[in-house]
C-alpha angles and dihedrals in degrees: 000000000000125000088247091055089048090050093051093046094047091051093048093081119091116269097009128140138171128235137169112268113182105297092343141068111245124207115212138184112235090343095292119073119052111218099169144003135194131211107206097195096055093031091229133130133204118212128189106230133167110266088248093053090046090057092049096048092044090060090064095075121334092207091056104034123032141142116273102262098243140053090300090062088059087057094055102271105147132188121223120193099221097201089063099035120103113230093238091055091050092048090054093044094048091048090052091048092048091050090052091052096050091049091067100042109105114244117239115250 
């Protein structure tokens, strides 16, 4: 998957937008909750998954999908090497990440 394909896919979910975030582009839901980010230079993406989903996706190929190697990885942040990642896998992972993000956004009263 290319970073452009990732960008298009990440923005295909309702209420998503992209914004600069340090040396990455972050994808947020309604401008608040980051559910994914992409680093163009390394062609990698970080997705916020549930810890259970992180374990499942990491089993696919540990050289392609792995927890971020710091405290964020313990919270479900997972790195995907986009050059190696099949599009269908990324669609499923992004959908899981998006669902996690919208679960925690407070509903308007």
